[in-house]
Backbone and ligand atoms as CSV (ligand in chain L), in Angstrom:
chain,resi,resn,atom,element,x,y,z
A,1,MET,N,N,-70.180,178.195,-5.032
A,1,MET,CA,C,-71.488,178.629,-5.451
A,1,MET,C,C,-72.554,178.212,-4.400
A,2,ASP,N,N,-73.507,179.123,-4.203
A,2,ASP,CA,C,-74.628,178.825,-3.304
A,2,ASP,C,C,-75.701,178.038,-4.093
A,3,LYS,N,N,-75.757,176.724,-3.771
A,3,LYS,CA,C,-76.665,175.867,-4.501
A,3,LYS,C,C,-78.135,176.035,-4.020
A,4,THR,N,N,-78.367,176.836,-2.938
A,4,THR,CA,C,-79.719,177.104,-2.475
A,4,THR,C,C,-80.382,178.217,-3.248
A,5,ASN,N,N,-79.597,178.959,-4.031
A,5,ASN,CA,C,-80.091,180.039,-4.845
A,5,ASN,C,C,-80.446,179.530,-6.300
A,6,TYR,N,N,-81.222,178.443,-6.325
A,6,TYR,CA,C,-81.447,177.880,-7.664
A,6,TYR,C,C,-82.382,178.722,-8.501
A,7,ASN,N,N,-82.199,178.701,-9.790
A,7,ASN,CA,C,-82.880,179.537,-10.716
A,7,ASN,C,C,-84.161,178.885,-11.217
A,8,HIS,N,N,-85.294,179.385,-10.812
A,8,HIS,CA,C,-86.581,178.852,-11.209
A,8,HIS,C,C,-86.868,179.007,-12.699
A,9,SER,N,N,-86.130,179.778,-13.374
A,9,SER,CA,C,-86.324,179.972,-14.827
A,9,SER,C,C,-85.540,178.939,-15.650
A,10,ILE,N,N,-84.632,178.200,-14.977
A,10,ILE,CA,C,-83.832,177.192,-15.738
A,10,ILE,C,C,-84.016,175.807,-15.065
A,11,ARG,N,N,-84.888,175.027,-15.617
A,11,ARG,CA,C,-85.053,173.649,-15.098
A,11,ARG,C,C,-83.998,172.784,-15.748
A,12,CYS,N,N,-83.432,171.903,-15.006
A,12,CYS,CA,C,-82.404,170.990,-15.519
A,12,CYS,C,C,-82.338,169.777,-14.679
A,13,SER,N,N,-82.143,168.591,-15.337
A,13,SER,CA,C,-82.068,167.306,-14.633
A,13,SER,C,C,-80.696,166.724,-14.651
A,14,VAL,N,N,-79.691,167.480,-15.139
A,14,VAL,CA,C,-78.354,167.004,-15.270
A,14,VAL,C,C,-77.605,167.147,-13.924
A,15,ASN,N,N,-77.885,166.329,-12.974
A,15,ASN,CA,C,-77.244,166.574,-11.651
A,15,ASN,C,C,-75.802,166.116,-11.586
A,16,GLN,N,N,-75.225,165.686,-12.677
A,16,GLN,CA,C,-73.776,165.451,-12.731
A,16,GLN,C,C,-73.024,166.746,-12.999
A,17,CYS,N,N,-73.762,167.829,-13.231
A,17,CYS,CA,C,-73.112,169.117,-13.557
A,17,CYS,C,C,-72.846,169.873,-12.223
A,18,ALA,N,N,-71.670,170.553,-12.179
A,18,ALA,CA,C,-71.259,171.309,-11.020
A,18,ALA,C,C,-72.167,172.513,-10.766
A,19,ASN,N,N,-72.918,172.939,-11.731
A,19,ASN,CA,C,-73.824,174.080,-11.542
A,19,ASN,C,C,-75.237,173.702,-11.220
A,20,HIS,N,N,-75.460,172.411,-11.036
A,20,HIS,CA,C,-76.823,171.960,-10.743
A,20,HIS,C,C,-77.183,172.211,-9.304
A,21,ALA,N,N,-78.419,172.690,-9.033
A,21,ALA,CA,C,-78.931,172.803,-7.616
A,21,ALA,C,C,-79.352,171.393,-7.197
A,22,GLN,N,N,-78.503,170.779,-6.414
A,22,GLN,CA,C,-78.606,169.357,-6.128
A,22,GLN,C,C,-79.916,168.968,-5.454
A,23,SER,N,N,-80.590,169.943,-4.717
A,23,SER,CA,C,-81.743,169.606,-3.989
A,23,SER,C,C,-82.994,169.542,-4.841
A,24,ASP,N,N,-82.966,170.046,-6.082
A,24,ASP,CA,C,-84.122,170.030,-6.953
A,24,ASP,C,C,-83.639,170.089,-8.420
A,25,ASP,N,N,-84.590,169.976,-9.363
A,25,ASP,CA,C,-84.172,169.936,-10.754
A,25,ASP,C,C,-84.078,171.307,-11.388
A,26,TYR,N,N,-83.134,172.113,-10.883
A,26,TYR,CA,C,-82.911,173.425,-11.401
A,26,TYR,C,C,-81.423,173.687,-11.538
A,27,CYS,N,N,-81.097,174.659,-12.389
A,27,CYS,CA,C,-79.725,175.114,-12.476
A,27,CYS,C,C,-79.521,176.245,-11.410
A,28,ALA,N,N,-78.299,176.344,-10.874
A,28,ALA,CA,C,-78.026,177.296,-9.833
A,28,ALA,C,C,-77.349,178.561,-10.402
A,29,LEU,N,N,-77.116,178.566,-11.736
A,29,LEU,CA,C,-76.549,179.783,-12.304
A,29,LEU,C,C,-77.654,180.802,-12.531
A,30,SER,N,N,-77.232,182.111,-12.671
A,30,SER,CA,C,-78.224,183.185,-12.996
A,30,SER,C,C,-78.542,183.200,-14.481
A,31,GLN,N,N,-77.577,182.687,-15.269
A,31,GLN,CA,C,-77.832,182.543,-16.716
A,31,GLN,C,C,-76.955,181.402,-17.224
A,32,ILE,N,N,-77.403,180.818,-18.369
A,32,ILE,CA,C,-76.618,179.781,-19.034
A,32,ILE,C,C,-76.440,180.104,-20.517
A,33,ARG,N,N,-75.556,179.431,-21.153
A,33,ARG,CA,C,-75.365,179.629,-22.554
A,33,ARG,C,C,-75.740,178.295,-23.241
A,34,VAL,N,N,-76.626,178.353,-24.235
A,34,VAL,CA,C,-77.034,177.192,-25.046
A,34,VAL,C,C,-76.478,177.366,-26.484
A,35,GLY,N,N,-75.930,176.265,-26.957
A,35,GLY,CA,C,-75.387,176.274,-28.289
A,35,GLY,C,C,-75.695,174.962,-28.999
A,36,THR,N,N,-74.972,174.713,-30.081
A,36,THR,CA,C,-75.201,173.486,-30.866
A,36,THR,C,C,-73.885,172.969,-31.405
A,37,HIS,N,N,-73.846,171.628,-31.565
A,37,HIS,CA,C,-72.648,171.046,-32.091
A,37,HIS,C,C,-72.882,170.616,-33.502
A,38,GLU,N,N,-74.075,170.986,-34.064
A,38,GLU,CA,C,-74.483,170.626,-35.427
A,38,GLU,C,C,-74.329,171.799,-36.336
A,39,ASN,N,N,-74.158,171.579,-37.627
A,39,ASN,CA,C,-74.206,172.635,-38.627
A,39,ASN,C,C,-75.620,173.162,-38.921
A,40,ASP,N,N,-76.559,172.228,-38.805
A,40,ASP,CA,C,-77.964,172.540,-39.133
A,40,ASP,C,C,-78.889,171.934,-38.106
A,41,PRO,N,N,-78.939,172.494,-36.880
A,41,PRO,CA,C,-79.709,171.880,-35.800
A,41,PRO,C,C,-81.213,171.735,-36.166
A,42,ARG,N,N,-81.775,170.545,-35.917
A,42,ARG,CA,C,-83.192,170.258,-36.268
A,42,ARG,C,C,-83.940,169.611,-35.159
A,43,ASP,N,N,-83.342,169.341,-34.024
A,43,ASP,CA,C,-83.990,168.548,-33.017
A,43,ASP,C,C,-83.405,168.921,-31.675
A,44,VAL,N,N,-84.137,168.572,-30.591
A,44,VAL,CA,C,-83.648,168.839,-29.215
A,44,VAL,C,C,-82.258,168.308,-28.991
A,45,LYS,N,N,-81.982,167.136,-29.476
A,45,LYS,CA,C,-80.681,166.492,-29.241
A,45,LYS,C,C,-79.530,167.206,-29.983
A,46,CYS,N,N,-79.854,168.134,-30.811
A,46,CYS,CA,C,-78.771,168.912,-31.494
A,46,CYS,C,C,-78.271,170.090,-30.645
A,47,THR,N,N,-78.929,170.347,-29.530
A,47,THR,CA,C,-78.570,171.523,-28.728
A,47,THR,C,C,-77.796,171.052,-27.490
A,48,ASP,N,N,-76.973,171.985,-26.979
A,48,ASP,CA,C,-76.120,171.700,-25.768
A,48,ASP,C,C,-76.169,172.820,-24.800
A,49,CYS,N,N,-76.111,172.478,-23.506
A,49,CYS,CA,C,-75.810,173.520,-22.509
A,49,CYS,C,C,-74.335,173.672,-22.460
A,50,GLU,N,N,-73.877,174.832,-22.901
A,50,GLU,CA,C,-72.416,175.095,-22.980
A,50,GLU,C,C,-71.871,175.602,-21.661
A,51,SER,N,N,-72.772,175.733,-20.659
A,51,SER,CA,C,-72.336,176.102,-19.271
A,51,SER,C,C,-72.060,174.900,-18.397
A,52,PHE,N,N,-72.301,173.687,-18.993
A,52,PHE,CA,C,-72.053,172.415,-18.255
A,52,PHE,C,C,-70.620,172.349,-17.779
A,53,LYS,N,N,-70.455,171.952,-16.492
A,53,LYS,CA,C,-69.163,171.660,-15.957
A,53,LYS,C,C,-69.233,170.394,-15.132
A,54,ILE,N,N,-68.302,169.462,-15.328
A,54,ILE,CA,C,-68.422,168.175,-14.555
A,54,ILE,C,C,-68.141,168.472,-13.108
A,55,ARG,N,N,-68.916,167.785,-12.284
A,55,ARG,CA,C,-68.730,167.899,-10.800
A,55,ARG,C,C,-67.384,167.313,-10.346
L,1,SF4,S1,S,-75.057,174.644,-16.409
L,1,SF4,FE1,FE,-76.392,173.606,-17.845
L,1,SF4,S2,S,-76.182,171.471,-17.478
L,1,SF4,FE2,FE,-75.363,172.538,-15.696
L,1,SF4,S3,S,-77.044,172.621,-14.248
L,1,SF4,FE3,FE,-77.080,174.488,-15.419
L,1,SF4,S4,S,-78.479,174.124,-17.122
L,1,SF4,FE4,FE,-77.928,172.156,-16.235
């Protein structure tokens, strides 16, 4: 993946992710999938980036 093509529409600080644009706080993917691990999500912490991949 070209990490210099970071996506200005997706800010992300999870630089442990293989899809992170390492030079700045953005995702390098053109799109991501967001989901939840909860039955009834009510807060930010209930949501997950399902495109996360460990570096
Ligand atoms: S895939 Fe998700 S966790 Fe990984 S850099 Fe992109 S937004 Fe962040």
